[in-house]
N, C-alpha and C positions, 0 to 999 in steps of 0.2 A: 135651219140654216147652220150653214159653216165657213168660216174666214179662213183661206186657204194663205200660209204665207211661205213665199218662197224666194230663196238668197241664189241669185244666177248671177253667170260670168256675162260681162253687160255687152259682149260682142252678140249675146244668143237673144236679148231680148226681143226683136223685131222675128226671130222665128216665132218663140213663145208666143207671141201677139196675133201672130198668125193661125197660130194651132189652135188657142183658146176661140180665136174670131171662129173660125170653122166647126167647130161645136155649139156657138150660140154665144160665148160668155166674149161682152165688148167690155163691160164697165169693170176698171182695175184703178189701183195708186199704185204710184212707180214712184221708188226713191234711192237716191245713189248712196252708198252706205261704201264702213270700209271695213274689213273683218278679217279673220281667219280663223282656220279649225288647222286640224291635224297637221296640215303642210308648212303652218308654222312663218307663213309669209315667203320670201327670197330675196339673195344677193344681188345685187347690181354693179357694175362698173361704172366710175363715172372719171374721167381723166386720169384713170390708171390710180385711184382708190377704189376701194370694194366697200359698199355698204350695205346692209340690211332694210329690206323694208318688209316692217312686222305688219302693216297693215294693206290688204290688197283691196283694190277698188269691186265692189259687187253691188249686183241691182236690188231692190227690195220689191217683189210682187204683193200689194195685196188683193185677192178677190174675195169678194162674198158671194155665197152659192147657195143653190140649196140642195139639199141631201140627195135627189136625185142626180144632181148634177156632179157632186165631189169626185165619184171615181173615175169621169170620163175627163175632169178638167187634171187629176193627178197625172193620170196617162200623159194628155196632153201635154203637161208641163214635162214633164221625166222624160220621155220622148223627144222632144224638142232641144231642151235646154243639154242631151247630156254628151258628150264629148268625149267620156269613156276614161278621163283623165282627172287624174287628182286637182281637188278645189273646184267642183264642177256644181256644188252648193247641199242646200238641204230645203225641206218643202214641211212645213209644220202646218196642222189642221187646230184649229177652235173652235168651241162653241160659239154663237152668237144668240144673245138672248134673246136680243132686240135690236130691229133696225128702223129707224124712222126717214122717210123726204123731207127735208127743211122744208121746201115748197109746199108739197100739197098733202103734209102730216098723212100720209100714206105709212103703212107700218108693214114691219116683219118682209114677204114673202113681194107684197106688190111695188114695196120700195126697192126692192134691187132690182 
């Protein structure tokens, strides 16, 4: 089992969710986060004064998948989250040692 953590632009969330739903992945956790990478934020003009916004709003998706679904899920996220512009985000993949469904006690693949 793997944990996919994807950082995407907020307006791409619904498109990513629909892409994952099409391949049978319906469970995910969403967190509103702020951050920056190589783009280092951006400047904005407010009432004639220019100021720097260091941390940009992003969405963090966390999705537990089986190894069989991993490549398909990564492909779905990559295609649906891409705008071709700087700041599209990142995908991180980690190994899950154990998953437990609290309500039933099911473990690992049955718990996903």
